[in-house]
C-alpha positions in Angstrom: 29.3 -34.4 24.3 33.0 -34.4 24.7 35.4 -35.1 27.5 38.9 -33.5 27.3 41.6 -34.5 29.8 44.8 -32.5 30.2 48.1 -34.3 29.8 48.7 -34.7 33.5 45.1 -35.9 34.2 44.7 -32.9 36.5 41.5 -31.7 34.8 38.6 -33.2 32.9 36.5 -30.7 30.9 33.0 -31.5 29.8 31.7 -29.9 26.6 28.3 -29.9 24.9 28.5 -30.2 21.2 26.4 -28.8 18.3 22.7 -29.1 19.0 23.4 -30.2 22.5 24.6 -26.7 23.4 21.1 -25.1 23.1 19.5 -28.1 24.9 21.9 -27.5 27.9 22.2 -23.7 28.0 19.0 -22.6 26.5 20.9 -20.3 24.1 24.1 -20.2 22.0 22.3 -21.5 18.9 24.8 -22.5 16.2 27.7 -22.9 18.7 30.0 -25.8 17.8 30.8 -26.5 21.5 30.3 -25.1 24.9 32.3 -25.8 28.1 29.8 -26.9 30.7 32.2 -27.7 33.6 35.8 -28.6 34.4 36.5 -31.2 37.1 39.8 -31.1 39.0 41.8 -34.3 39.7 39.2 -36.6 38.0 38.9 -40.1 39.5 36.5 -41.3 36.9 35.3 -40.1 33.5 31.8 -40.0 34.9 32.2 -39.2 38.6 28.7 -39.2 40.1 30.0 -38.3 43.6 31.8 -35.2 42.2 28.7 -34.3 40.2 26.5 -34.6 43.2 28.6 -31.9 45.1 28.0 -29.3 42.4 25.5 -26.4 42.9 22.1 -27.8 41.9 21.7 -25.8 38.6 25.2 -26.7 37.4 24.7 -30.3 38.5 21.6 -30.6 36.4 23.3 -29.1 33.4 26.2 -31.5 33.8 23.8 -34.5 34.2 21.9 -33.4 31.1 25.2 -33.2 29.1 26.2 -36.7 30.2 22.8 -38.0 29.1 23.5 -37.4 25.4 24.2 -40.8 23.7 27.3 -40.0 21.8 30.6 -39.4 23.5 34.0 -38.0 22.2 36.9 -38.6 24.5 40.1 -36.7 24.0 43.6 -36.8 25.5 46.9 -35.3 24.2 45.3 -34.4 20.8 43.9 -37.8 20.2 40.1 -38.5 20.3 37.7 -41.3 19.6 33.9 -41.5 19.3 31.7 -44.0 21.1 28.1 -44.6 21.8 26.3 -47.6 23.2 23.7 -47.4 20.5 26.2 -47.5 17.7 28.6 -50.0 19.3 26.6 -52.2 21.8 28.7 -53.8 24.5 31.8 -51.9 23.7 33.8 -50.3 26.5 34.1 -46.6 26.2 37.4 -45.1 27.2 37.8 -45.1 31.0 40.1 -43.6 33.6 42.2 -46.7 33.0 42.6 -45.9 29.4 43.6 -42.3 30.2 46.2 -43.5 32.7 47.5 -45.9 30.1 47.9 -43.1 27.6 49.6 -40.9 30.2 52.1 -43.7 30.9 52.8 -44.1 27.2 53.2 -40.3 26.7 55.8 -40.2 29.5 57.9 -43.3 28.5 57.2 -44.3 24.9 56.1 -41.3 22.8 59.1 -39.7 21.1 61.4 -42.6 21.7 63.5 -44.6 19.3 61.6 -47.7 20.4 58.3 -46.3 19.1 59.8 -44.8 15.9 61.4 -48.1 14.9 58.6 -50.4 15.9 57.6 -52.3 12.7 54.5 -54.1 14.0 51.9 -53.1 16.5 49.1 -55.1 18.3 46.3 -54.1 20.7 44.7 -57.0 22.5 41.2 -56.1 23.6 40.9 -53.0 21.5 37.5 -51.6 22.8 37.0 -48.2 21.2 40.5 -48.2 19.7 41.7 -45.3 21.7 45.1 -46.7 22.7 45.8 -48.1 19.3 45.0 -44.8 17.7 47.1 -43.0 20.3 50.2 -45.1 19.6 49.6 -44.9 15.8 49.3 -41.1 15.8 52.2 -40.6 18.1 54.4 -42.9 16.0 54.1 -40.4 13.1 55.4 -42.8 10.5 53.5 -44.4 7.6 53.2 -48.0 6.9 53.7 -49.8 10.2 51.1 -52.6 10.3 48.6 -52.5 13.2 46.5 -55.4 14.4 43.5 -55.3 16.6 42.1 -58.3 18.6 38.8 -58.5 20.5 36.0 -60.9 21.4 33.4 -58.3 20.4 32.8 -57.6 16.7 31.3 -54.2 17.5 34.5 -53.3 19.3 36.5 -54.1 16.2 34.1 -52.0 14.2 34.3 -49.1 16.7 38.1 -49.2 16.7 38.3 -49.4 12.9 36.0 -46.4 12.6 38.0 -44.4 15.0 41.3 -45.3 13.3 40.2 -44.3 9.8 41.5 -40.7 10.1 44.8 -41.8 11.6 45.7 -44.6 9.2 47.6 -42.5 6.7 48.5 -45.6 4.6 48.9 -47.9 7.5 47.5 -51.4 7.0 45.1 -52.3 9.9 44.2 -56.0 10.4 42.0 -57.6 13.0 41.3 -60.9 14.7 37.9 -61.7 16.2 38.5 -64.1 19.1 35.9 -66.3 20.6 35.0 -66.1 24.3 37.0 -68.7 26.2 39.0 -69.8 23.1 42.8 -69.4 23.1 44.0 -65.9 22.0 44.6 -65.8 18.3 47.2 -63.5 16.8 48.8 -63.7 13.4 52.5 -63.0 13.9 55.2 -61.7 16.3 55.1 -58.0 17.2 57.5 -55.3 18.3 55.0 -53.5 20.5 51.9 -54.9 22.2 49.4 -53.0 24.3 46.6 -54.6 26.4 44.2 -53.3 29.1 42.7 -56.7 30.1 39.8 -57.6 32.4 41.3 -57.7 35.9 38.5 -58.5 38.4 39.1 -62.0 39.9 35.9 -64.1 39.9 34.4 -66.3 42.5 34.3 -70.0 41.5 30.6 -69.7 40.6 31.1 -66.8 38.1 30.7 -68.0 34.5 29.1 -65.3 32.3 30.1 -61.9 33.5 32.2 -59.9 30.9 34.0 -58.0 33.7 35.4 -61.1 35.3 38.4 -63.3 35.2 42.1 -63.3 34.6 42.1 -65.5 31.5 43.8 -62.9 29.3 46.7 -62.4 31.7 47.3 -66.2 31.6 47.0 -66.4 27.8 49.5 -63.6 27.3 52.0 -64.9 29.8 51.9 -68.4 28.4 52.2 -67.3 24.7 54.7 -64.5 25.2 57.5 -66.0 23.3 55.3 -66.6 20.2 53.8 -63.2 20.3 56.8 -60.9 20.8 59.9 -60.4 18.7 63.2 -60.4 20.7 63.6 -57.0 22.2 59.9 -56.2 21.9 57.8 -54.6 24.6 54.4 -55.3 26.1 52.5 -52.6 27.9 49.7 -53.8 30.2 47.5 -52.7 33.0 47.5 -54.4 36.5 45.0 -53.8 39.3 45.4 -54.2 43.0 42.3 -56.5 42.8 44.3 -59.2 41.1 47.9 -58.2 41.1 48.8 -60.9 43.6 47.7 -63.5 41.0 48.5 -61.9 37.7 51.9 -60.3 38.5 53.7 -63.5 39.4 52.6 -65.0 36.1 54.4 -62.1 34.3 57.5 -62.0 36.5 58.2 -65.6 35.4 58.5 -64.6 31.8 59.2 -60.8 31.9 61.2 -58.1 33.4 58.4 -55.8 34.7 58.8 -52.1 35.1 55.9 -50.0 36.4 55.4 -46.7 34.7 52.4 -45.0 36.3 49.7 -45.6 38.9 46.4 -44.1 40.1 44.0 -45.0 42.9 40.4 -44.9 41.6 36.9 -45.9 42.6 35.5 -49.2 41.5 32.4 -48.3 39.5 31.1 -51.5 37.8 27.4 -51.9 38.9 27.1 -55.6 37.7 29.9 -56.4 40.1 29.4 -54.0 43.0 25.8 -53.0 43.1 24.8 -55.6 45.7 21.4 -55.7 44.0 21.6 -59.4 43.0 22.7 -62.6 44.6 25.5 -62.8 42.0 26.7 -59.3 42.8 26.7 -59.9 46.6 28.6 -63.1 46.1 31.1 -61.2 44.0 31.6 -58.5 46.6 32.0 -61.1 49.4 34.7 -62.9 47.3 36.7 -59.7 46.8 36.4 -58.6 50.4 37.6 -62.0 51.6 40.6 -61.8 49.3 41.5 -58.5 51.0 42.6 -56.8 47.7 39.8 -54.2 47.4 40.1 -51.0 49.5 36.9 -50.4 51.4 35.8 -47.0 52.6 33.1 -48.0 55.0 32.2 -44.4 55.8 31.9 -43.6 52.0 33.1 -40.0 52.7 35.2 -40.3 49.6 31.9 -40.8 47.6 32.6 -44.4 46.9 32.8 -47.6 49.0 35.2 -49.6 46.9 38.6 -48.5 45.5 41.5 -50.0 43.6 45.0 -49.0 42.5 45.7 -49.4 38.8 49.3 -49.6 37.5 50.7 -49.5 34.0 53.7 -51.8 33.3 56.3 -52.2 30.6 57.3 -55.9 30.1 60.3 -57.2 28.4 61.0 -60.9 27.8 63.7 -62.3 30.0 
């Protein structure tokens, strides 16, 4: 299946691909792709609340399409492939990723800064979408790109997705250990990072969605990571902005580029089905940084605002 978002994130179109088409439609054998449905103003890339509101037959076709294991996500002519089976534990592109790409399209793509960048780094590469987006929009050969992640499968996924976009570009990678200091090999002209941003209760120790460790690492090591005049592009969430943003304002001039209010949809954190999850929810509600829709008329109980920022060393 394939998800295609328009440049303004006003629509999300869901396609069945290849053999999936016949399994969803009952016909159209041999078709390369079939548009199943287009969602307006998407809040998530898989929005169960919006799906539930569809007429039952269309709803079931949409659910069937989402059940296929492989996923292509496309924005502004750039696409990546992901599946949990091929790349276990790797984050698929999310609405955060698409907002990040939209911010880069508005403020970086086509600029002298991107054209003249001589070194690129993505910290926490996941599927590699943002690295591939920057590399393809740079449209220049030879600029070295480095990927850093704690998950070897994420590095593999990103490298696989970057293969078609490399065009002679050298791609390096760093496999960082969980809890160890961030390891990078040099200074860079352009760094992008979409870090974990859910603050953890004191008892949280082993949840991959938790913690603000990466914000602290980047802020502390900024001078050794960035060339003079370089730019860092990073995502902040209203869940933890009160903690993370002051760390950055000490070192950086911070300019916000884009923002979006979205549902929080991370079951290990918000399901309430375990003692750990309930403790996590209580912690966030006590902090007062999560928006709560107690009526759930919006389709979701918990909401956040995500913002993309450009940071320049002071």
